BAFITOR-666294 format. One record per residue: residue in three letters; chain; x, y, z of N, C-alpha, C in turn. Coordinates in steps of 0.001 Angstrom, whole numbers, plus 524288, in hexadecimal, padded with zeros to 5 digits. Layout:
REC   rest   kette      nu      nv      nw     cau     cav     caw      cu      cv      cw
REC    ala       A       X       Y       Z       X       Y       Z       X       Y       Z
...
//
This chain:
REC   rest   kette      nu      nv      nw     cau     cav     caw      cu      cv      cw
REC    met       A   CEDAC   0CB11   1AD6E   CECDE   0C64D   1B088   CF053   0C1DA   1AE81
REC    lys       A   CF0B9   0C157   1A94E   CF3D5   0BD2A   1A705   CF991   0BDDD   1A866
REC    val       A   CFB70   0C2C0   1A82D   D00E4   0C3D1   1A976   D01FB   0C28B   1AF29
REC    gln       A   CFE42   0C3F5   1B2A0   CFEE4   0C2E0   1B833   CFF0F   0BCFB   1B940
REC    leu       A   CFBC7   0BA0F   1B67A   CFBA0   0B464   1B725   D00C5   0B1F0   1B572
REC    leu       A   D02CD   0B3B8   1B104   D07C2   0B19E   1AF13   D0C37   0B2E3   1B2CB
REC    thr       A   D0C08   0B7A2   1B4F7   D100F   0B928   1B8B5   D0FD9   0B5BC   1BD8E
REC    phe       A   D0B08   0B4BF   1BF6B   D0A5B   0B16B   1C409   D0C6B   0ABEC   1C303
REC    leu       A   D0B36   0A9C4   1BE6B   D0CF7   0A47C   1BD25   D12E1   0A438   1BCD0
REC    ala       A   D1543   0A84B   1BA9D   D1AF4   0A85D   1BA29   D1D80   0A873   1BF8B
REC    ile       A   D1B62   0ABAB   1C312   D1D77   0ABF7   1C861   D1CB3   0A6CC   1CB3D
REC    phe       A   D1811   0A474   1CA8D   D16E2   09F79   1CD27   D1AA5   09B3B   1CB60
REC    cys       A   D1B93   09B05   1C643   D1F13   096FD   1C425   D24A2   097CC   1C61E
REC    ser       A   D265F   09CB8   1C63F   D2BAA   09DC0   1C808   D2C47   09C54   1CDC2
REC    leu       A   D2849   09D6C   1D0F5   D2883   09C01   1D67A   D2874   0961E   1D734
REC    ala       A   D2573   09368   1D3F5   D252E   08DAC   1D44F   D2A7C   08B42   1D32A
REC    val       A   D2D2B   08D68   1CF27   D3255   08B60   1CDCC   D3626   08C8E   1D233
REC    tyr       A   D35E4   0916A   1D439   D3984   0930D   1D847   D38E7   08FC8   1DD42
REC    ser       A   D341D   08E33   1DE62   D3310   08B73   1E345   D345B   085A6   1E30E
REC    gln       A   D35CE   083A6   1DE84   D3724   07E28   1DE27   D3BFD   07D04   1E17C
REC    pro       A   D3BF7   078D8   1E49D   D404C   077EB   1E847   D455C   07643   1E5B1
REC    tyr       A   D451E   07426   1E0E2   D49CD   0723D   1DE4A   D4A51   0748C   1D8D6
REC    arg       A   D4F39   0751D   1D71B   D5043   076AC   1D1B2   D51FA   071C3   1CEC4
REC    leu       A   D4F68   070C8   1CA58   D5020   06BD9   1C791   D52C7   06C9D   1C24B
REC    ile       A   D5638   068F6   1C113   D58D6   068C8   1BC02   D5705   063D7   1B93E
REC    ala       A   D548F   06466   1B4CA   D525E   05FF1   1B1F1   D56AB   05CE7   1AF25
REC    his       A   D577E   0580D   1B0CD   D5B98   054B6   1AEA9   D5A67   05305   1A90F
REC    arg       A   D5E74   052BF   1A5D6   D5E1E   050E8   1A06A   D5A47   05408   19D1F
REC    gly       A   D5A4F   05920   19DE2   D5792   05C80   19A25   D5203   05DE5   19B63
REC    gly       A   D5015   05CB4   1A002   D4AC8   05E5E   1A149   D479C   05A37   1A400
REC    val       A   D4281   05AB6   1A392   D3EEA   056ED   1A5D8   D3E5C   05271   1A1E8
REC    val       A   D4123   04E36   1A2F5   D418F   049CF   19F50   D3DD9   04577   1A0EC
REC    asp       A   D3ACE   04392   19D26   D375C   03F1C   19E0A   D3682   03C53   198DB
REC    ser       A   D3295   038F9   19893   D31C3   035D9   193D1   D3051   0392B   18F13
REC    leu       A   D2E54   03DD3   18FF6   D2CC5   04140   18BA8   D30C0   04581   18A7F
REC    arg       A   D3456   04671   18E3A   D381C   04AB4   18DA6   D3D9E   04886   18E54
REC    pro       A   D4069   04795   18A06   D45B3   0455D   18A58   D4999   04917   18CEB
REC    glu       A   D4E06   046F2   18E5F   D523C   04A19   1908B   D53F6   04E4E   18CAF
REC    asn       A   D5555   052D9   18EC6   D5769   0572E   18BAA   D53E7   058AF   18718
REC    ser       A   D4ECB   0581C   187D2   D4B19   0598C   183B7   D4868   05EA9   18513
REC    leu       A   D462F   06128   18123   D436D   06614   18205   D3EB3   0655E   18599
REC    pro       A   D3B85   06132   184EE   D3723   06069   1888F   D38E8   05FC0   18E3F
REC    ala       A   D3D38   05CFA   18F1C   D3F35   05C3C   1946D   D40F3   06171   196BE
REC    leu       A   D4393   06499   1939B   D4564   069B3   19566   D40D2   06D56   19691
REC    glu       A   D3D19   06DAA   192FD   D38A8   07133   193BE   D3580   06FA6   19899
REC    thr       A   D3523   06A9F   199B2   D324B   068E4   19E56   D3534   06A7B   1A34B
REC    ala       A   D3A64   06A16   1A338   D3D78   06BCF   1A7BE   D3CAD   071A4   1A8B1
REC    ile       A   D3C7A   074AA   1A490   D3B90   07A4A   1A517   D3621   07B44   1A753
REC    ala       A   D3236   0787E   1A535   D2CD1   0792F   1A701   D2C31   077A7   1ACB8
REC    gln       A   D2F4F   073E8   1AE83   D2F00   0721B   1B3EF   D32B6   07511   1B78C
REC    his       A   D34FA   07948   1B59E   D3822   07CE5   1B8BD   D3D0C   07A77   1BAFE
REC    tyr       A   D3F95   07709   1B7FA   D44AF   07531   1B9A1   D4880   079CB   1B991
REC    trp       A   D4C4E   07983   1BD07   D5054   07D94   1BD60   D5403   07D5A   1B8B1
REC    met       A   D5598   0788A   1B753   D593E   077BD   1B2FB   D57DF   072C4   1B00B
REC    val       A   D5A48   0723C   1AB81   D59ED   06D62   1A88E   D5F7A   06B8D   1A779
REC    glu       A   D6081   0667C   1A858   D65A0   06448   1A723   D6587   06234   1A197
REC    ile       A   D6951   063E6   19E79   D6980   06247   198FD   D6EC0   05FAC   197D9
REC    asp       A   D6E9C   05BA4   194A2   D733E   05891   19357   D7598   05A97   18E43
REC    leu       A   D7A6A   05C4A   18E87   D7CEA   05EE0   18A17   D808F   05B36   1872C
REC    arg       A   D7F98   05AAA   18212   D8302   057AB   17E95   D83E5   05ABD   17994
REC    ile       A   D8740   05899   17630   D8884   05B4C   17155   D8828   0578C   16CBA
REC    thr       A   D8636   05979   16852   D8589   05657   163A0   D8AA3   055FD   16088
REC    ala       A   D8A85   052E9   15C57   D8F29   0524B   1590E   D90D3   05769   15697
REC    asp       A   D8D14   05AF4   155B3   D8E5D   06009   15354   D8E45   06479   15755
REC    ser       A   D8F4F   0630C   15C43   D903C   066D4   16079   D8B82   06A19   1620A
REC    val       A   D86CE   067E9   16192   D8225   06A7E   16394   D8132   0688B   16921
REC    leu       A   D8060   06C21   16CC1   D7F47   06AC5   1722B   D7995   0692E   172A8
REC    ile       A   D78A4   06480   174DF   D734D   06293   1756E   D726B   06086   17AFB
REC    thr       A   D6D95   05F59   17C39   D6C3C   05D20   1814F   D6A90   05773   18085
REC    gln       A   D6DAD   053EF   182CB   D6CC1   04E58   18221   D6FA1   04B7B   18672
REC    his       A   D6CE6   04833   18969   D6F5D   0458C   18DD1   D72F8   04127   18C13
REC    asp       A   D7109   03D74   1890A   D7408   038D4   18798   D7801   03A12   18356
REC    arg       A   D7BEF   0369B   182DE   D7FD0   0373F   17EB7   D7D92   035F7   17955
REC    thr       A   D795A   032BC   17953   D76CC   0316C   17463   D710F   03319   174A5
REC    phe       A   D6E58   03297   1703D   D68D4   03409   16FF7   D6537   02F4A   1704C
REC    lys       A   D674F   02AD9   171F3   D644D   025FD   171C8   D5F92   0260D   17566
REC    arg       A   D603B   027D6   17A31   D5C28   02731   17E28   D571D   02A0C   17CC2
REC    tyr       A   D5773   02EC4   17AE7   D52B7   031BD   179B3   D5165   031E2   173E2
REC    phe       A   D5568   03174   17094   D5479   0323D   16B02   D5589   02D67   167AF
REC    gly       A   D5739   02923   16A20   D57F6   02440   1674F   D5C94   02428   163A8
REC    leu       A   D6026   027E1   16423   D64B2   02825   160B3   D699F   0273D   163E7
REC    asp       A   D6C2E   022DA   16309   D70C5   0215F   16619   D75AF   023BF   163B6
REC    ser       A   D75D7   028E1   1639C   D7A56   02BC2   1618A   D7C2F   02FAC   16595
REC    met       A   D8148   0306C   165DE   D837A   0341E   1698F   D81EA   039B6   16821
REC    val       A   D80CF   03CCC   16C1D   D7F6F   04250   16B31   D83BB   044FD   16822
REC    ser       A   D8899   043FA   169AB   D8D0B   046A9   1673F   D8E33   044E7   161B1
REC    ser       A   D8B61   040D4   15FDB   D8C6C   03ED6   15A94   D88A0   040F7   15680
REC    leu       A   D8496   043BA   1583B   D8083   04586   154A2   D8067   04B74   15428
REC    pro       A   D7F48   04D77   14F73   D7EB9   0531D   14ED3   D796B   054F3   150CD
REC    trp       A   D7903   059E4   15201   D7435   05C1E   1540C   D6FAE   05B79   15032
REC    ser       A   D70CD   05BB9   14B1E   D6CA8   05B2E   14739   D69FA   055E2   147A4
REC    arg       A   D6CE9   051CF   148DD   D6AA7   04C8E   14988   D67D5   04C32   14EC4
REC    ile       A   D6A22   04E41   152D2   D67D7   04DFA   1580B   D629F   050D6   1583A
REC    gln       A   D622F   05510   15565   D5D4D   05810   1554E   D58AC   054F8   15339
REC    gln       A   D59C1   050D7   15048   D5592   04DB1   14DFF   D535F   049A6   151CF
REC    leu       A   D5617   048A2   15615   D547B   04490   159C7   D4F87   0461F   15CB1
REC    arg       A   D4C2B   04249   15DA1   D4771   0431B   160B2   D46A3   03E74   16458
REC    ser       A   D4518   03F9B   16925   D43D0   03B7E   16CE4   D3E58   0397F   16BB0
REC    pro       A   D3CA9   0351F   16E04   D3754   0332F   16D2A   D331D   03724   16E97
REC    thr       A   D345B   03AD0   17229   D3081   03ED0   173A9   D30F2   043BF   1705A
REC    gly       A   D3496   043B3   16C8F   D3518   04824   1690A   D390F   04C36   16A9D
REC    ser       A   D3BD3   04B56   16EE8   D3FBB   04F20   170A5   D44A5   04EBA   16D52
REC    arg       A   D47AB   052F3   16D5A   D4C6B   05339   16A33   D510B   054C8   16D9F
REC    val       A   D55A7   0544A   16B72   D5A63   055F5   16E27   D5ABF   05BEB   16DBE
REC    leu       A   D5C2B   05E68   17217   D5C71   06418   17239   D6217   065F9   17247
REC    ser       A   D6304   06A47   16FB8   D682B   06CAA   17011   D68B3   06F57   1755A
REC    phe       A   D6D71   06FFC   17721   D6E80   072A6   17C0F   D6C4E   07833   17BEF
REC    glu       A   D6CF0   07ACD   17784   D6B09   08031   1772F   D651A   08076   1777C
REC    glu       A   D6262   07CC0   17525   D5CA7   07CCE   17578   D5ADD   07C25   17B20
REC    ile       A   D5D8A   078C6   17E03   D5C46   07811   1838C   D5D0A   07D30   1867B
REC    leu       A   D6178   07FB3   185A6   D629C   08492   1886D   D5EB2   088D3   186FA
REC    arg       A   D5D3A   08904   1820F   D5962   08CE7   18050   D542B   08C07   1830F
REC    thr       A   D52BC   0871F   183B8   D4DD0   085D4   1865E   D4E17   08710   18C33
REC    cys       A   D52B8   08659   18E83   D5364   08739   19426   D53BB   08CFD   19598
REC    lys       A   D5577   09039   1920B   D5698   095BA   1933A   D521B   0985D   19627
REC    gly       A   D5356   09A72   19ABD   D4F87   09D44   19DD5   D4B4F   099EA   1A047
REC    arg       A   D4BB1   094B8   19FB8   D478E   0913F   1A19C   D4984   08D27   1A575
REC    ile       A   D4E51   08B51   1A4BB   D5066   08725   1A808   D5650   08729   1A786
REC    gly       A   D5908   085CC   1ABC9   D5EB0   08581   1AB9B   D6095   08060   1A953
REC    val       A   D65C5   07FF1   1A884   D67E7   07B3B   1A614   D6C63   078EE   1A943
REC    met       A   D6C61   073C8   1A996   D70C7   070AA   1AB73   D729E   06D80   1A6C6
REC    ile       A   D778F   06DD9   1A57F   D79A9   06B3F   1A0DE   D7CF1   06692   1A280
REC    asp       A   D7B8F   06203   1A098   D7EBA   05D54   1A15B   D821A   05CBC   19C7B
REC    asn       A   D86FA   05E51   19CEA   D8A81   05E45   19870   D8C50   058B7   1974C
REC    lys       A   D8A77   05682   1930B   D8BDB   05133   19185   D8F7B   05125   18CC7
REC    ile       A   D9202   05587   18BC9   D95A1   055F0   18761   D9B0E   05450   1892D
REC    asp       A   D9D4A   05073   1868B   DA271   04E78   187FF   DA6B6   05268   186A7
REC    gly       A   DAAED   0523B   189B8   DAF7E   05552   18876   DAF15   05B06   189F5
REC    met       A   DB2C7   05E14   187F7   DB31D   0639C   18922   DB3A8   066AA   18408
REC    asp       A   DAFA8   069A9   182BB   DAF9F   06CC6   17DF1   DAE3B   07259   17F7B
REC    glu       A   DB224   075B1   17FF5   DB14E   07AFF   181DA   DAD8C   07E0E   17E69
REC    ala       A   DAE19   07D92   17950   DAAA7   0806E   175C2   DA4FB   07EA2   17664
REC    leu       A   DA448   0798B   176EA   D9F07   07765   17784   D9C94   07928   17CAA
REC    phe       A   D9F83   078CA   180E1   D9D62   07A35   185FE   D9C9A   0801C   1867B
REC    thr       A   D9FA7   08311   18395   D9EB3   088BB   1835D   D9973   089D1   180D4
REC    arg       A   D9812   086BB   17CEB   D92EA   0873D   17A6D   D8E91   08629   17E52
REC    val       A   D8F57   0823D   181AB   D8B67   080F8   185A5   D8A6F   085B8   18919
REC    leu       A   D8E99   0882E   18AE7   D8E0D   08CB5   18E56   D8B93   09153   18B80
REC    lys       A   D8D05   0921C   18699   D8ACA   09674   183A0   D84EF   095BE   182C8
REC    leu       A   D8348   090E3   181FC   D7DAC   08FE8   18164   D7AC5   090DE   18681
REC    leu       A   D7D18   08F4F   18AD7   D7AB7   0906B   18FE9   D7A45   09652   190C3
REC    asp       A   D7E42   0992D   18F47   D7E20   09EE4   18FC1   D7A03   0A144   18C29
REC    lys       A   D79AC   09F2B   18777   D75EA   0A136   183A6   D705D   0A11F   185CE
REC    tyr       A   D6F13   09D16   188C6   D69C1   09C83   18ACD   D695C   09DE5   190A5
REC    gly       A   D6D64   0A073   192A5   D6D3B   0A259   19801   D6CD2   09E24   19C20
REC    leu       A   D6F49   099A4   19B38   D6EA4   0952A   19EB6   D739C   09396   1A1A0
REC    arg       A   D7811   095F3   1A047   D7CF3   0940D   1A297   D7D8E   09569   1A860
REC    lys       A   D7BD1   099E6   1A9FC   D7CC9   09BB8   1AF54   D7AE4   097CE   1B36C
REC    glu       A   D7654   09582   1B2A2   D7419   091DC   1B671   D74D3   08C27   1B4D8
REC    ala       A   D7741   08B2A   1B05A   D77A4   085D9   1AE51   D7B35   0826A   1B1A7
REC    leu       A   D7A0C   07D62   1B1A7   D7D37   0796E   1B446   D7F3B   07597   1B035
REC    met       A   D83CF   07352   1B13D   D85EE   06F74   1AD97   D87DC   06AAC   1B07E
REC    ile       A   D8695   06620   1AE58   D8909   06136   1AFE0   D8D58   06064   1ABDC
REC    gly       A   D9229   0612B   1AD6E   D9669   06156   1A9A6   D9922   05C25   1A8DA
REC    thr       A   D9D69   05C54   1A60B   DA0D3   057D6   1A52F   DA641   05942   1A72E
REC    asp       A   DA96D   05552   1A849   DAEB9   0565A   1AA25   DB1C9   0598D   1A628
REC    glu       A   DB0FB   05856   1A124   DB3F8   05AFD   19D11   DB28D   060C8   19C86
REC    ser       A   DADA7   06212   19D88   DABE8   0676E   19C8E   DABC9   06ADF   1A16E
REC    thr       A   DAD01   0689B   1A5FA   DAC6F   06B89   1AADE   DAF97   07092   1AAE7
REC    glu       A   DB48A   07054   1A952   DB7D2   07501   1A99E   DB5D2   07957   1A610
REC    phe       A   DB396   077E2   1A19E   DB174   07BEA   19E27   DACB7   07E8B   1A09A
REC    phe       A   DA92C   07B79   1A2C8   DA442   07DAC   1A4C9   DA4C0   07FFC   1AA46
REC    arg       A   DA8F5   07ECA   1AD00   DA998   080C5   1B25A   DA965   086C4   1B26B
REC    gly       A   DA5ED   088E5   1B594   DA571   08E88   1B5FA   DA1EB   090F9   1B1E3
REC    lys       A   DA039   08DD7   1AE18   D9CDD   08FD4   1A9E3   D9736   08E1F   1AA89
REC    ile       A   D9674   089D6   1AD77   D9143   087B8   1AE7A   D91AD   08453   1B367
REC    lys       A   D8D8C   083FD   1B680   D8DC0   080DD   1BB45   D8E6F   07B15   1B9EC
REC    leu       A   D924D   0788C   1BC53   D937E   07316   1BB46   D91F4   06FA1   1BFE1
REC    ser       A   D8FF4   06B04   1BEBB   D8E61   06758   1C2CF   D9327   06501   1C578
REC    cys       A   D92B1   06436   1CA9C   D96EF   061ED   1CDA8   D94B5   05EAF   1D21F
REC    thr       A   D97B7   05AD0   1D3C7   D96B9   0583E   1D8C1   D9922   05BA2   1DD07
REC    arg       A   D97FC   05A63   1E1F1   D9A71   05D76   1E616   DA060   05CDC   1E5F0
REC    lys       A   DA240   05822   1E4E9   DA7E8   05743   1E4A2   DAA61   05ABA   1E071
REC    gln       A   DA7E1   05B06   1DBEF   DA9ED   05E5A   1D7C0   DA9D0   06421   1D94B
REC    leu       A   DA5AF   065B1   1DC00   DA556   06B1E   1DDC4   DA9BD   06C65   1E196
REC    glu       A   DAACA   068DC   1E528   DAEF3   069D2   1E8EE   DB448   06A12   1E636
REC    glu       A   DB505   066FD   1E21F   DB9D9   06740   1DF15   DBA2F   06C6A   1DC23
REC    asn       A   DB5BF   06E0A   1D9D0   DB5B4   072F8   1D6E6   DB698   077A8   1DA7A
REC    lys       A   DB4ED   07734   1DF54   DB597   07B80   1E30E   DBB57   07CB6   1E409
REC    leu       A   DBEC7   07903   1E305   DC461   079D0   1E3BB   DC6E3   07C98   1DF1C
REC    arg       A   DC401   07D37   1DAE7   DC618   07FD8   1D64A   DC67D   085B9   1D738
REC    pro       A   DCA55   08851   1D4E2   DCACA   08E01   1D582   DC64E   09100   1D2F5
REC    asp       A   DC3AE   08E8B   1CF32   DBF53   0912A   1CC8A   DBA04   08F85   1CEC6
REC    trp       A   DB9E7   08D6D   1D38D   DB507   08B92   1D5F1   DB0F1   08FD5   1D61F
REC    asn       A   DAC3A   08E6D   1D45C   DA7B0   091E0   1D4BF   DA2EC   08E58   1D54B
REC    pro       A   DA018   08E91   1D9A4   D9B9C   08B0C   1DA61   D9759   08BC0   1D649
REC    ala       A   D9735   0904D   1D3C9   D9343   09146   1CFC9   D9449   08E2C   1CACB
REC    his       A   D98E1   08BB9   1CA71   D9A3E   088C3   1C5BB   D986C   08322   1C5E7
REC    tyr       A   D9635   0816C   1CA54   D94EE   07BEC   1CB07   D8FA9   07B3A   1CDC3
REC    tyr       A   D8DBD   07667   1CDA3   D8942   074F6   1D0E1   D89E9   06F54   1D2B1
REC    leu       A   D87FD   06E3D   1D758   D8822   068EF   1D97F   D83AA   065D9   1D717
REC    phe       A   D84F5   0616F   1D4A9   D8129   05E63   1D1AC   D81D3   058AD   1D30F
REC    ser       A   D7DF9   0566D   1D5CC   D7E9B   05115   1D7A1   D7961   04EB8   1D936
REC    ala       A   D7920   0498B   1D90D   D748D   046B2   1DB03   D7516   04589   1E0CC
REC    asp       A   D7991   046C4   1E303   D7AA3   0458B   1E87C   D7CDF   04A6C   1EB27
REC    ile       A   D7975   04DA8   1ED4C   D7B05   05285   1EFDB   D7917   05261   1F578
REC    ser       A   D7C9F   052FC   1F91B   D7B39   052EE   1FEA2   D7A0E   05876   2008B
REC    arg       A   D77E9   058D0   2052F   D770A   05DED   2078F   D7C30   060E6   20822
REC    glu       A   D8052   05E15   2098E   D856B   0608F   20A3E   D8784   06297   20508
REC    asp       A   D86B2   05F85   200C8   D8846   0613C   1FB92   D857D   0664B   1FA18
REC    leu       A   D805F   06660   1FAF7   D7D45   06AE4   1F989   D7EE3   06FB5   1FCA4
REC    glu       A   D7FA9   06F21   201AE   D8132   07399   204E7   D8693   0759C   20360
REC    trp       A   D8A24   071FA   2021A   D8F54   07390   20049   D8EF2   076A7   1FB35
REC    ala       A   D8BD4   0749A   1F778   D8B47   07735   1F262   D88C3   07C97   1F2FD
REC    glu       A   D84B5   07CED   1F623   D8214   081ED   1F6D9   D85AE   085E3   1F975
REC    lys       A   D88DA   08422   1FD20   D8C9D   087A5   1FFA8   D908F   089AD   1FBB7
REC    glu       A   D9209   08656   1F7EF   D95C3   087DF   1F3EB   D9338   08B0F   1EF86
REC    gly       A   D8DF7   08B3A   1EF74   D8B39   08E06   1EB4E   D8AB5   08AE3   1E64E
REC    ile       A   D8A4E   085BA   1E6DD   D8A08   08238   1E25D   D8479   08037   1E1B0
REC    leu       A   D8274   08074   1DCF0   D7D51   07E5A   1DBAF   D7D48   07873   1DC7C
REC    val       A   D78F6   07661   1DE72   D786B   070C1   1DF68   D73D9   06E91   1DC36
REC    val       A   D74D6   06A62   1D952   D70CD   067D3   1D62E   D70ED   061F8   1D73E
REC    gly       A   D6C97   05FDC   1D92E   D6C1E   05A41   1DA08   D6A5B   05780   1D514
REC    val       A   D6B89   0527D   1D4B7   D6A69   04F6D   1D003   D666E   04B2E   1D139
REC    leu       A   D6235   04B1C   1CE24   D5E2D   0470B   1CE8B   D5D00   044F4   1C910
REC    asn       A   D60CD   0426B   1C6C1   D5FD3   04024   1C192   D6175   03A69   1C18A
REC    his       A   D6003   037AD   1BD69   D60D5   03208   1BD18   D61A2   030A0   1B761
REC    arg       A   D64F8   02CD7   1B66D   D65EF   02B25   1B106   D60D6   0297F   1AE5E
REC    asn       A   D5D56   026F0   1B159   D583F   02551   1AF4D   D540C   026CA   1B344
REC    pro       A   D51C6   02B81   1B2DD   D4DF1   02D50   1B6C0   D4929   029D4   1B750
REC    ser       A   D480D   026A5   1B368   D4371   02340   1B3A6   D44A7   01DE0   1B5FD
REC    ala       A   D497E   01CF5   1B78D   D4AE0   017F5   1B9F9   D47AC   01727   1BEF1
REC    pro       A   D4668   0123C   1C056   D42EF   0112C   1C4CA   D4493   013BE   1C9EB
REC    asp       A   D49B0   01405   1CADB   D4B83   0161B   1CFE0   D4D37   01BD0   1CF97
REC    ala       A   D4CD3   01E34   1CAFD   D4EF8   0237B   1CA43   D4C37   0278A   1CDA4
REC    leu       A   D4708   0275F   1CDD4   D441D   02B48   1D0C9   D4544   02AE5   1D69E
REC    glu       A   D4584   0261A   1D8A6   D46A0   02571   1DE38   D4C2D   02740   1DF84
REC    met       A   D4FD5   02620   1DC1F   D5532   027EE   1DCF1   D5565   02DDE   1DCF5
REC    ala       A   D5283   03042   1D95B   D5259   035FD   1D914   D4FDA   03841   1DDF7
REC    arg       A   D4BCF   035B1   1DFEA   D4920   0378E   1E4A4   D4CCD   0377C   1E958
REC    gln       A   D4FC4   0334C   1E9E8   D5364   032DF   1EE46   D57C6   036EF   1EDD5
REC    arg       A   D59C0   03798   1E922   D5DEE   03B6B   1E854   D5BEA   040F3   1E93C
REC    ala       A   D5728   041F9   1E75C   D54DD   0472A   1E811   D5436   0487B   1EDCE
REC    gln       A   D5292   044A0   1F0D4   D51D1   04584   1F669   D56EB   04719   1F908
REC    lys       A   D5B23   04479   1F7B1   D603C   045BA   1F9FF   D6208   04B27   1F857
REC    leu       A   D6149   04C6D   1F368   D62F7   0518F   1F179   D5FBB   055EE   1F3E7
REC    lys       A   D5AA2   0550B   1F462   D5747   05900   1F6C9   D58A2   059C1   1FC87
REC    glu       A   D59BA   05575   1FF3E   D5B3A   055D0   204BE   D605F   058C5   20562
REC    ala       A   D63C2   0585D   20167   D68B4   05B41   2018A   D67E3   06113   20083
REC    gly       A   D634C   0627E   1FE61   D6227   067F4   1FD4F   D62A6   06987   1F7A3
REC    val       A   D6365   065BC   1F42C   D63ED   066EB   1EE97   D5ECD   06914   1EC7F
REC    arg       A   D5F2B   06D34   1E942   D5A81   06FAD   1E71D   D5A8E   07007   1E11F
REC    asn       A   D5EE6   06E77   1DEC2   D5F43   06E62   1D908   D6026   068C5   1D746
REC    phe       A   D5D17   06706   1D376   D5D6D   06192   1D1C2   D5D75   06126   1CBD4
REC    gln       A   D611E   05DFC   1C9DD   D60D5   05C36   1C478   D5E3A   056E3   1C4A8
REC    leu       A   D59EC   05634   1C1CF   D5704   0514D   1C262   D542F   04FBC   1BD64
REC    asp       A   D5333   04AA3   1BD1E   D4FB1   048A0   1B916   D4A23   04A3D   1BA74
REC    ala       A   D4714   04BAE   1B68C   D41BB   04D70   1B77F   D3E82   04950   1BA61
REC    ala       A   D3FBF   04465   1B995   D3CE4   04024   1BC27   D3D91   0403A   1C20C
REC    phe       A   D4192   04314   1C3F5   D42A8   0433B   1C98F   D40C7   04839   1CC33
REC    lys       A   D3E29   04B85   1C950   D3C6D   0508A   1CB86   D38F3   04FC1   1D04A
REC    ser       A   D360B   04B7C   1D060   D3253   04A7F   1D49E   D34F3   04952   1D9D1
REC    val       A   D3A06   0480D   1D9D6   D3C9A   046A6   1DEB5   D3E4B   04B6D   1E1D4
REC    leu       A   D3DD0   04FFD   1DF86   D3F65   054C9   1E245   D3ACA   05735   1E524
//
């Protein structure tokens, strides 16, 4: 009886996830609120528990070349330390704690936690072009079986390296430019924008390009942020968008 009950619950949960009308990508590392900082383990675990499709993580590098997840260039906002990420070694960064007790996570720890549970969108915030470093990023994604479905918000400097190795974000204009390349492959890109029309979506779907709408805000708690998100969500939904990268505070507008 116990085995049958567990089987029923597993099937019910899988059907509930499957029947959700939208696939969601948790902006800035998960479900972020006053208790769960950006790119923290509690934020990530909550996104997994709430059946998000993916989590967007911000990728930076320490002074001693450790890949970590951190949105800002400094640690001031969450950890009270006004020092550049790239100026500190990992041993020092590991000691930092937010007022809620959260810590900075390495890129590999995030991937290990995501493996088999949630996909990843990587916002590459590393300046310049370092082939050896970016090769490490891909190898870590492969190690945890996450590269095939992964998405990346890239940089101009790193685009040529990552092209064809991971799906890269593009506007429609960029996609149309890339389509003229001899190495064009729609599987190498995805349309990523806060402003997607029905015509944009139909064009992308005809080309076989993934479409992801954007519902995020520099300050999700700002007085007008929720209303702005609601209006934008309505336009994107009317256009037929079904995948969204969003701040957790805006989940209610879908």
